VMD Tcl script that draws the C-alpha trace (Angstrom):
set ca {
  {68.95 107.06 2.63}
  {69.00 103.50 3.51}
  {70.70 102.97 0.28}
  {73.70 105.30 1.62}
  {74.03 103.57 4.57}
  {74.19 100.50 3.26}
  {76.28 101.76 0.49}
  {78.64 103.23 3.57}
  {78.67 99.82 5.84}
  {79.75 98.02 2.04}
  {82.71 100.49 1.69}
  {83.49 99.91 5.67}
  {83.89 96.13 5.12}
  {85.88 96.44 2.13}
  {88.51 99.06 3.72}
  {91.70 97.54 5.84}
  {91.45 97.27 9.44}
  {93.62 98.53 12.32}
  {94.23 97.25 15.79}
  {90.84 98.24 17.16}
  {88.06 95.95 16.10}
  {85.49 98.25 16.83}
  {86.85 100.40 14.56}
  {88.07 98.85 11.57}
  {86.83 101.77 9.02}
  {89.24 104.53 10.89}
  {91.30 105.21 7.68}
  {88.39 106.32 6.14}
  {87.02 107.56 9.28}
  {89.69 109.99 10.08}
  {88.97 111.32 6.81}
  {85.44 111.97 7.68}
  {86.21 113.74 10.84}
  {88.37 116.66 8.50}
  {85.55 117.02 6.45}
  {83.34 117.40 8.94}
  {85.89 119.30 10.76}
  {86.52 122.07 8.08}
  {82.51 122.61 7.26}
  {81.97 122.96 11.49}
  {84.90 125.26 11.45}
  {83.74 127.49 8.09}
  {79.96 126.59 8.55}
  {78.23 126.15 11.62}
  {80.87 127.79 14.44}
  {80.74 130.82 12.68}
  {76.53 130.71 12.45}
  {76.47 129.20 16.06}
  {78.53 132.41 17.65}
  {76.72 134.66 15.66}
  {73.18 133.20 16.54}
  {74.20 133.04 20.32}
  {75.54 136.72 20.41}
  {72.71 138.28 19.11}
  {70.23 135.97 20.40}
  {69.50 136.70 24.21}
  {69.86 133.89 26.64}
  {66.06 133.64 27.88}
  {65.24 133.59 23.63}
  {67.79 130.65 23.41}
  {66.24 129.30 26.33}
  {62.63 129.03 24.67}
  {63.94 127.73 21.48}
  {65.97 124.97 23.20}
  {62.74 124.15 24.93}
  {60.56 124.24 21.81}
  {62.42 121.67 19.88}
  {62.94 119.51 22.82}
  {59.69 119.67 23.35}
  {59.02 118.29 20.00}
  {61.44 115.37 21.01}
  {59.79 114.02 23.66}
  {56.90 112.58 21.66}
  {59.44 110.36 19.89}
  {61.29 109.47 22.65}
  {58.14 108.53 24.77}
  {57.55 105.94 21.78}
  {60.74 104.97 21.69}
  {60.98 104.40 25.35}
  {57.40 102.38 24.76}
  {59.38 99.98 22.42}
  {61.58 98.73 24.77}
  {58.96 98.56 27.32}
  {59.76 101.26 29.66}
  {56.20 101.78 30.08}
  {56.66 104.48 33.70}
  {59.23 106.71 31.22}
  {57.36 106.28 27.69}
  {54.09 107.75 29.81}
  {56.18 110.46 31.54}
  {57.21 111.77 28.13}
  {54.04 111.90 26.56}
  {52.88 113.54 29.95}
  {55.70 115.79 29.12}
  {54.48 117.00 25.85}
  {50.77 116.85 26.96}
  {52.05 119.49 29.87}
  {54.53 121.50 27.78}
  {52.78 121.93 24.47}
  {49.52 122.98 26.66}
  {50.13 125.28 29.40}
  {54.09 125.59 27.95}
  {52.79 127.58 25.00}
  {53.75 124.82 22.07}
  {56.90 124.40 24.74}
  {59.03 127.15 24.98}
  {58.33 127.09 28.52}
  {59.43 123.71 30.17}
  {57.06 123.18 32.88}
  {57.12 119.47 32.96}
  {60.93 119.38 35.00}
  {60.14 122.29 37.10}
  {56.95 119.60 38.06}
  {59.32 116.46 38.42}
  {59.20 115.18 35.38}
  {62.46 113.79 34.13}
  {63.07 114.49 30.39}
  {65.10 111.38 28.63}
  {66.83 110.88 25.80}
  {66.06 107.73 23.45}
  {66.28 106.79 20.30}
  {65.71 104.07 17.57}
  {69.52 102.91 17.80}
  {69.00 102.74 21.46}
  {65.66 100.58 21.08}
  {67.47 98.00 18.77}
  {70.09 97.95 21.23}
  {67.52 97.23 23.76}
  {66.56 94.51 21.60}
  {70.15 92.77 21.25}
  {71.21 93.93 18.47}
  {75.09 95.01 18.69}
  {76.73 98.15 18.02}
  {78.57 97.00 15.16}
  {81.47 99.16 13.66}
  {82.33 102.31 14.70}
  {81.21 105.44 11.66}
  {82.16 109.20 11.51}
  {79.00 109.91 9.18}
  {79.57 113.02 6.95}
  {78.19 116.02 8.35}
  {76.21 113.51 11.21}
  {79.68 112.95 12.92}
  {80.03 110.28 14.87}
  {77.97 106.44 14.75}
  {77.90 102.95 14.89}
  {76.68 100.45 12.36}
  {73.60 99.74 13.77}
  {73.16 103.32 15.05}
  {73.09 104.13 10.81}
  {70.73 101.45 10.05}
  {68.54 103.12 12.76}
  {68.38 106.69 11.36}
  {65.96 106.12 8.26}
  {63.48 105.51 11.56}
  {64.79 108.14 13.43}
  {63.81 110.73 10.39}
  {60.46 109.04 9.70}
  {60.06 109.77 13.76}
  {61.21 113.50 13.58}
  {58.29 116.27 13.69}
  {60.90 118.80 12.38}
  {61.69 116.60 9.18}
  {58.28 115.70 8.69}
  {56.83 119.33 8.28}
  {55.73 120.75 5.43}
  {55.54 123.18 3.68}
  {59.20 122.68 2.52}
  {60.44 126.13 3.47}
  {59.40 125.78 6.93}
  {60.63 122.25 7.00}
  {64.10 123.46 6.21}
  {64.15 126.89 8.25}
  {63.20 124.84 11.78}
  {65.97 122.15 10.82}
  {69.17 124.92 10.52}
  {67.32 126.82 13.80}
  {67.53 123.23 15.48}
  {71.59 122.61 14.53}
  {73.03 126.07 14.77}
  {71.22 126.81 18.03}
  {72.59 123.11 19.48}
  {75.97 123.94 17.74}
  {75.67 127.23 19.87}
  {75.22 124.87 22.85}
  {78.26 123.39 22.09}
  {80.53 125.98 21.84}
  {82.05 125.55 24.74}
  {82.91 122.10 24.58}
  {84.65 122.35 21.58}
  {87.74 124.56 22.97}
  {87.41 121.99 26.02}
  {88.05 119.26 23.58}
  {91.21 121.14 21.34}
  {92.74 121.72 24.59}
  {92.58 118.42 26.19}
  {92.88 115.53 23.98}
  {95.93 115.09 22.36}
  {94.36 112.64 19.18}
  {91.26 114.28 18.90}
  {90.21 111.70 16.60}
  {90.57 108.75 19.29}
  {89.32 110.81 22.18}
  {86.00 111.67 20.35}
  {85.23 108.02 19.48}
  {85.89 106.65 23.14}
  {83.67 109.96 24.53}
  {80.94 108.79 21.88}
  {81.12 105.04 22.13}
  {81.20 105.33 26.20}
  {78.09 107.85 26.26}
  {75.99 105.99 23.78}
  {76.73 102.61 26.24}
  {75.56 104.67 29.13}
  {72.47 106.01 27.31}
  {71.40 102.16 25.87}
  {71.81 101.24 29.69}
  {69.74 104.37 30.96}
  {73.45 105.44 33.11}
  {74.21 102.21 34.68}
  {76.00 99.49 32.59}
  {77.09 96.69 33.54}
  {80.63 96.13 33.85}
  {82.64 94.95 30.48}
  {84.18 92.05 30.36}
  {88.26 92.45 30.11}
  {89.50 90.81 26.88}
  {90.25 87.07 26.81}
  {94.21 86.88 26.69}
}
mol new
graphics top color blue
foreach p $ca { graphics top sphere $p radius 0.5 }
foreach p [lrange $ca 0 end-1] q [lrange $ca 1 end] { graphics top cylinder $p $q radius 0.2 }
display resetview
């Protein structure tokens, strides 16, 4: 996996640049987006619509809560690595409560008790440690990223309980279920995006970079300095 990420970065370095210094790979990225859109349109969206149509909303909530509970353990570890002790301990408390009293996480008692759910990964941890974004990338199947976040993926994968699960057939079933369930949650957003964006690629890039910046700074990003003349 690391070799794949490095190879992508080297390919990026060899591509021609455009006017946006954050996105020197725009030509390559647009091509990958076309591929991802084809996979999404022909595979993920039909599966997500089927899942939404045949699965009762209460069961979909339980599935979402179950995978969210698994995420909280790794989220807590990243909060602790970032020095956010209170948030990290809160994440670990969420896992303890939801696993014990929420039937392995299918009921989110922790949120009802006022324990906030966070969103952290190793890319955000690297950012808090001072690592810059690097070039914007669109990864095959995985979607928008940056060079920093791509380099962080192997750590994220190693911290993912679903990807570490054995036996392999159960791991694959869990991974497929999580992917389809999360895609089903975004079906409405896809329709809105198609209607709103004049240039879908640029819209997705700007939305992703702004969201990542907001996540790194926990929703309170500092004001960006205007470019020098």
